[in-house]
C-alpha positions as CSV (number, residue, x, y, z in Angstrom):
1,X,10.5,-44.6,15.7
2,X,10.1,-42.6,18.9
3,X,9.5,-38.8,18.7
4,X,13.3,-37.5,19.5
5,X,15.0,-39.6,16.9
6,X,12.2,-38.4,14.2
7,X,12.9,-34.6,15.6
8,X,16.9,-35.6,15.2
9,X,16.2,-36.9,11.5
10,X,14.2,-33.8,10.4
11,X,16.8,-31.3,11.7
12,X,19.3,-33.8,10.0
13,X,17.3,-33.6,7.0
14,X,16.9,-29.7,7.3
15,X,20.5,-29.1,7.8
16,X,21.7,-31.4,4.5
17,X,18.7,-30.5,1.9
18,X,19.9,-26.8,1.5
19,X,23.6,-27.9,1.2
20,X,23.4,-30.4,-1.4
21,X,20.3,-28.5,-3.4
22,X,20.4,-24.8,-2.3
23,X,17.6,-23.8,-4.8
24,X,15.4,-25.7,-2.3
25,X,17.1,-23.0,0.8
26,X,14.2,-20.7,-0.4
27,X,11.3,-23.1,-0.6
28,X,12.0,-24.5,2.7
29,X,13.0,-21.1,4.6
30,X,10.8,-18.5,3.4
31,X,8.4,-17.8,6.0
32,X,6.8,-15.0,3.9
33,X,3.0,-15.3,3.6
34,X,2.4,-16.7,0.2
35,X,0.4,-14.9,-2.5
36,X,0.9,-11.5,-0.2
37,X,2.9,-8.5,-1.9
38,X,4.1,-5.7,0.1
39,X,1.1,-3.4,1.0
40,X,3.1,0.0,1.7
41,X,5.0,-0.3,-1.7
42,X,2.0,-1.0,-3.7
43,X,-0.1,1.2,-2.3
44,X,2.4,4.1,-2.5
45,X,2.6,3.5,-6.1
46,X,-0.8,3.1,-6.7
47,X,-3.1,5.7,-4.4
48,X,-3.8,7.7,-7.8
49,X,-6.3,5.0,-9.1
50,X,-9.9,5.3,-8.1
51,X,-10.8,2.0,-7.1
52,X,-12.7,0.4,-4.5
53,X,-10.8,-0.5,-1.5
54,X,-12.3,-4.2,-2.0
55,X,-10.4,-4.1,-5.3
56,X,-6.9,-2.8,-3.3
57,X,-7.2,-5.6,-1.3
58,X,-7.3,-8.3,-4.0
59,X,-4.6,-6.7,-6.0
60,X,-2.2,-7.3,-2.7
61,X,-3.5,-11.0,-2.3
62,X,-5.8,-10.2,0.6
63,X,-9.5,-10.1,2.0
64,X,-11.0,-7.0,2.2
65,X,-10.8,-7.6,6.6
66,X,-7.0,-8.6,6.3
67,X,-6.4,-5.7,4.0
68,X,-7.8,-3.4,6.1
69,X,-6.4,-4.8,9.5
70,X,-2.7,-5.2,7.5
71,X,-3.1,-1.4,6.4
72,X,-4.0,-0.3,10.0
73,X,-0.8,-2.1,11.4
74,X,1.3,-0.3,8.7
75,X,0.1,2.9,8.2
76,X,-2.0,3.6,11.8
77,X,-5.0,4.9,9.8
78,X,-7.5,3.2,8.0
79,X,-7.0,2.7,4.1
80,X,-9.9,5.4,3.1
81,X,-8.4,7.7,5.7
82,X,-4.9,7.0,4.0
83,X,-6.2,7.4,0.4
84,X,-7.6,10.9,1.3
85,X,-4.4,12.1,3.1
86,X,-2.0,10.8,0.3
87,X,-3.7,12.0,-2.5
88,X,-4.3,15.0,-0.9
89,X,-0.4,15.6,-0.7
90,X,0.4,14.7,-4.0
91,X,-2.4,17.4,-4.7
92,X,-0.7,20.2,-2.7
93,X,2.8,19.0,-4.3
94,X,1.4,19.2,-7.7
95,X,-0.1,22.8,-7.2
96,X,2.8,24.4,-5.5
97,X,5.7,22.9,-6.9
98,X,4.7,21.7,-10.2
99,X,2.5,24.8,-11.0
100,X,-0.9,22.5,-11.9
101,X,-4.4,23.6,-12.0
102,X,-6.7,22.6,-9.6
103,X,-9.3,21.7,-12.2
104,X,-6.4,19.2,-14.0
105,X,-5.1,17.9,-10.4
106,X,-8.1,16.4,-8.8
107,X,-8.4,14.0,-11.6
108,X,-4.7,13.3,-11.5
109,X,-4.6,12.1,-8.0
110,X,-7.4,9.8,-8.3
111,X,-10.4,12.3,-6.7
112,X,-13.6,11.6,-8.4
113,X,-15.6,14.6,-7.5
114,X,-14.2,18.1,-7.9
115,X,-16.6,19.7,-5.3
116,X,-15.6,17.1,-2.8
117,X,-11.6,17.7,-3.5
118,X,-12.2,21.6,-2.8
119,X,-13.6,20.7,0.3
120,X,-11.2,18.2,1.5
121,X,-8.4,20.0,0.3
122,X,-9.6,23.5,2.1
123,X,-10.4,21.3,5.3
124,X,-6.7,20.1,5.0
125,X,-4.8,22.6,4.3
126,X,-6.9,25.8,5.4
127,X,-6.8,27.5,1.7
128,X,-9.0,26.4,-1.6
129,X,-6.9,24.9,-3.9
130,X,-7.5,27.5,-6.8
131,X,-5.7,30.2,-4.0
132,X,-2.5,27.9,-3.3
133,X,-1.8,27.1,-7.4
134,X,0.9,28.6,-8.3
135,X,0.6,31.3,-11.0
136,X,2.9,31.7,-13.8
């Protein structure tokens, strides 16, 4: 069978199969990478968990190198920097809008070390979290 005829028959099959078996359309025409989930939605939902980047990579169906590369394309930041920024943003919100105290907030947003939290927060916002907290 020559190549032109083979190409024609493959195209014909691709047109007929979805019409006769609609369930095959998702299988034949889903070009998403298998096993990977939406990194952005996953990270926005799970940034509070203090786990290693390798674990985040595994949970999104990627190797660590692929996770870092995909992440940089998506957020224009390294995963580590993004996590620090996002956690600090959430802490700022909890302190100013929810009236929570800094000593409870740092663990809630996934920061393991209180002194690191105070240092990073002050560097990002110019004030210690204890000065920013809303007092009732």
